[in-house]
C-alpha positions as CSV (number, residue, x, y, z in Angstrom):
1,X,209.2,68.6,-194.6
2,X,207.6,71.6,-192.8
3,X,205.2,70.9,-190.0
4,X,202.2,72.7,-191.4
5,X,198.8,71.2,-191.2
6,X,199.0,70.4,-194.9
7,X,202.3,68.7,-194.5
8,X,201.1,66.8,-191.4
9,X,198.3,65.4,-193.6
10,X,200.8,64.4,-196.3
11,X,202.9,62.7,-193.7
12,X,199.8,61.0,-192.4
13,X,199.0,59.7,-196.0
14,X,202.6,58.5,-196.4
15,X,202.0,56.5,-193.2
16,X,198.5,55.4,-194.1
17,X,199.4,51.9,-193.1
18,X,199.5,53.1,-189.5
19,X,195.8,52.4,-189.4
20,X,196.8,48.7,-189.3
21,X,198.2,49.3,-185.8
22,X,195.0,48.3,-184.1
23,X,194.8,45.1,-186.0
24,X,198.5,44.3,-185.6
25,X,198.3,44.7,-181.8
26,X,195.3,42.5,-181.2
27,X,196.2,40.1,-178.4
28,X,199.4,42.0,-177.5
29,X,198.9,41.8,-173.8
30,X,198.1,38.1,-173.9
31,X,201.3,36.8,-175.5
32,X,204.7,36.6,-173.9
33,X,207.3,39.2,-174.7
34,X,210.9,38.6,-175.5
35,X,213.7,41.0,-176.3
36,X,215.5,38.2,-178.2
37,X,219.2,37.5,-178.2
38,X,220.4,41.0,-179.3
39,X,222.5,42.7,-176.6
40,X,223.8,45.9,-178.4
41,X,222.3,49.4,-178.1
42,X,221.5,48.6,-174.5
43,X,219.7,45.5,-175.5
44,X,217.6,47.2,-178.1
45,X,217.9,45.6,-181.6
46,X,219.0,47.6,-184.6
47,X,217.0,47.7,-187.9
48,X,217.5,49.3,-191.3
49,X,215.9,52.6,-192.2
50,X,213.7,52.7,-195.2
51,X,216.0,54.5,-197.6
52,X,213.4,54.5,-200.4
53,X,210.9,56.5,-198.4
54,X,213.1,58.3,-195.8
55,X,210.5,60.9,-195.0
56,X,207.7,58.3,-194.5
57,X,208.9,57.0,-191.2
58,X,208.3,58.1,-187.6
59,X,211.2,59.6,-185.6
60,X,211.0,59.9,-181.9
61,X,212.2,63.5,-181.3
62,X,213.3,64.5,-177.8
63,X,213.7,68.2,-176.9
64,X,216.9,69.3,-175.1
65,X,216.6,72.4,-173.0
66,X,219.2,74.4,-171.0
67,X,217.3,75.2,-167.8
68,X,218.1,73.2,-164.6
69,X,221.8,73.4,-165.4
70,X,224.0,71.4,-167.7
71,X,225.5,69.4,-164.9
72,X,222.3,67.8,-163.7
73,X,221.2,64.3,-164.8
74,X,224.4,62.4,-165.7
75,X,226.0,65.8,-166.4
76,X,223.4,66.6,-169.1
77,X,220.4,68.2,-167.4
78,X,216.9,66.9,-166.7
79,X,215.9,66.8,-170.4
80,X,217.9,63.6,-170.7
81,X,216.2,61.6,-167.9
82,X,215.5,58.0,-169.1
83,X,217.5,58.8,-172.4
84,X,218.4,57.1,-174.6
85,X,216.8,53.8,-173.4
86,X,213.2,55.0,-173.2
87,X,213.3,56.5,-176.7
88,X,215.0,53.5,-178.2
89,X,212.6,51.0,-176.5
90,X,209.6,53.0,-177.7
91,X,210.9,53.2,-181.2
92,X,211.7,49.4,-181.2
93,X,208.2,48.5,-179.9
94,X,206.6,50.7,-182.5
95,X,208.7,49.1,-185.2
96,X,208.2,45.5,-183.9
97,X,204.5,45.6,-183.0
98,X,202.9,47.9,-185.5
99,X,202.9,48.6,-189.2
100,X,204.6,51.9,-188.6
101,X,208.0,52.4,-190.1
102,X,210.3,53.9,-187.4
103,X,213.7,55.4,-187.4
104,X,215.9,53.2,-185.1
105,X,217.9,56.0,-183.5
106,X,215.4,58.8,-182.8
107,X,216.8,62.3,-182.4
108,X,217.5,65.0,-179.9
109,X,217.2,68.7,-180.8
110,X,216.6,72.2,-179.4
111,X,213.4,74.1,-179.9
112,X,215.4,76.9,-181.7
113,X,216.8,74.6,-184.4
114,X,215.4,75.0,-187.9
115,X,215.1,71.2,-188.2
116,X,212.4,71.2,-185.4
117,X,209.8,71.7,-188.2
118,X,210.9,68.4,-189.8
119,X,209.3,66.4,-186.9
120,X,205.5,66.3,-186.4
121,X,206.0,64.9,-182.8
122,X,208.2,66.1,-180.0
123,X,208.7,64.9,-176.4
124,X,209.7,67.0,-173.4
125,X,210.4,65.3,-170.1
126,X,210.9,66.5,-166.4
127,X,209.5,70.0,-166.9
128,X,209.0,70.7,-163.2
129,X,211.9,73.2,-163.1
130,X,211.9,74.0,-166.8
131,X,212.3,77.6,-167.9
132,X,211.8,78.5,-171.6
133,X,214.0,81.3,-173.1
134,X,212.1,83.9,-175.1
135,X,213.4,82.3,-178.3
136,X,212.1,78.9,-177.2
137,X,208.7,80.4,-176.3
138,X,208.4,81.8,-179.8
139,X,209.7,78.7,-181.5
140,X,207.4,76.3,-179.6
141,X,204.3,78.5,-180.3
142,X,205.1,78.6,-184.0
143,X,205.7,74.9,-184.1
144,X,202.5,74.0,-182.5
145,X,200.3,76.4,-184.4
146,X,201.7,75.2,-187.7
147,X,200.7,71.6,-187.1
148,X,203.2,70.1,-184.6
149,X,202.4,68.0,-181.6
150,X,204.0,68.1,-178.1
151,X,204.0,65.3,-175.5
152,X,205.1,66.2,-172.0
153,X,205.9,63.5,-169.5
154,X,207.4,62.7,-166.0
155,X,206.7,65.4,-163.5
156,X,204.9,65.1,-160.1
157,X,203.1,67.2,-157.6
158,X,201.6,70.6,-157.4
159,X,204.8,72.7,-157.4
160,X,206.1,71.1,-160.6
161,X,202.7,71.5,-162.2
162,X,202.6,75.2,-161.2
163,X,206.0,75.8,-162.8
164,X,205.1,74.1,-166.1
165,X,201.7,75.7,-166.3
166,X,203.3,79.1,-165.9
167,X,205.8,78.4,-168.7
168,X,203.0,77.2,-171.0
169,X,201.1,80.5,-170.3
170,X,204.1,82.3,-171.7
171,X,203.7,80.2,-174.9
172,X,199.9,80.5,-175.1
173,X,198.7,83.4,-172.8
174,X,195.1,83.0,-173.7
175,X,194.7,79.3,-174.2
176,X,193.4,77.1,-171.4
177,X,195.0,73.8,-170.3
178,X,192.1,71.3,-170.0
179,X,191.7,67.9,-168.4
180,X,191.1,65.2,-171.0
181,X,188.3,62.8,-170.1
182,X,188.9,59.0,-170.3
183,X,186.4,59.0,-173.2
184,X,188.7,61.1,-175.3
185,X,190.0,59.4,-178.4
186,X,193.6,59.6,-177.2
187,X,192.8,57.0,-174.6
188,X,190.8,54.8,-177.0
189,X,192.3,55.0,-180.5
190,X,194.5,51.9,-180.4
191,X,194.3,50.4,-176.9
192,X,191.0,51.1,-175.2
193,X,192.0,52.2,-171.7
194,X,189.6,52.1,-168.8
195,X,191.6,54.4,-166.5
196,X,194.3,57.0,-166.9
197,X,197.6,55.1,-166.4
198,X,199.9,56.1,-163.6
199,X,203.4,54.7,-164.0
200,X,205.9,55.1,-161.2
201,X,209.6,54.4,-161.1
202,X,210.4,50.7,-160.2
203,X,211.5,51.5,-156.6
204,X,208.3,53.3,-155.8
205,X,206.3,50.6,-157.6
206,X,207.8,47.8,-155.6
207,X,207.8,49.6,-152.2
208,X,204.2,50.7,-152.8
209,X,202.8,47.5,-154.1
210,X,201.6,46.1,-150.8
211,X,199.6,49.3,-150.1
212,X,198.4,49.9,-153.7
213,X,200.6,53.1,-153.9
214,X,201.7,54.0,-157.5
215,X,202.5,57.7,-156.9
216,X,205.9,59.2,-156.3
217,X,204.9,62.1,-154.0
218,X,202.2,62.7,-151.4
219,X,200.5,65.4,-153.6
220,X,200.6,63.4,-156.8
221,X,198.1,60.6,-156.1
222,X,195.9,61.3,-159.1
223,X,197.3,61.0,-162.6
224,X,196.3,63.8,-164.9
225,X,196.3,63.9,-168.7
226,X,195.7,67.5,-169.9
227,X,195.7,69.2,-173.3
228,X,195.9,72.4,-175.2
229,X,193.8,72.9,-178.4
230,X,194.3,75.2,-181.4
231,X,191.6,77.4,-182.9
232,X,190.3,74.5,-185.0
233,X,189.9,72.2,-182.1
234,X,193.0,70.1,-182.8
235,X,194.7,68.8,-179.7
236,X,198.3,70.0,-180.1
237,X,199.7,69.3,-176.6
238,X,199.2,66.4,-174.3
239,X,200.6,66.7,-170.8
240,X,201.1,63.6,-168.7
241,X,201.3,64.7,-165.1
242,X,201.8,62.6,-161.9
243,X,203.0,59.7,-164.1
244,X,206.2,58.6,-165.9
245,X,205.5,56.8,-169.1
246,X,209.2,57.1,-170.0
247,X,210.2,54.9,-167.0
248,X,207.8,52.3,-168.2
249,X,209.7,52.3,-171.6
250,X,213.2,52.6,-170.2
251,X,212.9,50.0,-167.4
252,X,211.2,47.2,-169.4
253,X,214.2,44.9,-169.1
254,X,216.0,46.3,-166.1
255,X,213.3,46.2,-163.5
256,X,212.3,42.5,-164.0
257,X,209.1,40.8,-165.2
258,X,206.9,42.0,-162.4
259,X,207.4,45.7,-163.2
260,X,207.1,45.0,-166.9
261,X,203.8,43.1,-166.5
262,X,202.3,45.6,-164.1
263,X,203.4,48.9,-165.7
264,X,205.3,48.7,-169.0
265,X,203.0,46.3,-170.9
266,X,199.5,47.3,-169.7
267,X,200.1,51.0,-169.1
268,X,203.2,52.8,-170.4
269,X,203.4,51.3,-173.9
270,X,199.6,51.3,-174.7
271,X,199.4,55.0,-173.6
272,X,202.5,56.0,-175.5
273,X,201.4,54.2,-178.6
274,X,197.9,55.8,-178.4
275,X,199.5,59.3,-178.1
276,X,201.8,58.8,-181.0
277,X,199.1,57.2,-183.2
278,X,196.7,60.1,-182.3
279,X,199.4,62.7,-183.0
280,X,200.0,61.3,-186.5
281,X,196.4,60.9,-187.5
282,X,194.8,64.2,-186.4
């Protein structure tokens, strides 16, 4: 299934029931949440793939990159921060709370793999020290211009922003990165959000709570959601800066009910679901 605009529309038609998401999630934040009794997969329940329509299901696809060393986060590099729990939890919540059919495992792949074009949505995390190879630059440009969608998450401060912006200029030398207003559909399409969510790690959240601090660095007070458009006005990249939605997904059971109620439930999951819904329907 190539990620061309035509294929993206076919994928969207195969997932036409995704429009039921808004109806399915009415009252979500008002009812208590429970992970149930299942304790395998790090506490994330398993479910069966739809074997009859294997291509008509959403797969959370995380990008593995080689920069910042192979011996970084848990010996794997920064690409793997929050993995696999954040990806599994987001996949589970999509499957549990929406009409979307979701692969229970997700996938990890490199930008230079041919199978990249099988996935309409990809996720890159911790790009503050990321460096794309020339092959990755070309592959990402081709992927995005033929209908793919990139979500970037979890980096803080001006130095990390400058590095990532410089790398994206290598991908798109003439395209501008623009701030997305809160009125943009990506903030309103499933969960209407009144402000751009800032999600810190649990330690920062708890230490900063008495002072209303939700940012992880002194120069990262304001959360930014920026985008890059193609020639037809399609938003093909959303960049979540000075926030960490992945922590809100990963830490939903580890950090206790306070963090879940303050950040996972009202901020991280609604914004994540909005972004995925938007990416699959535009």
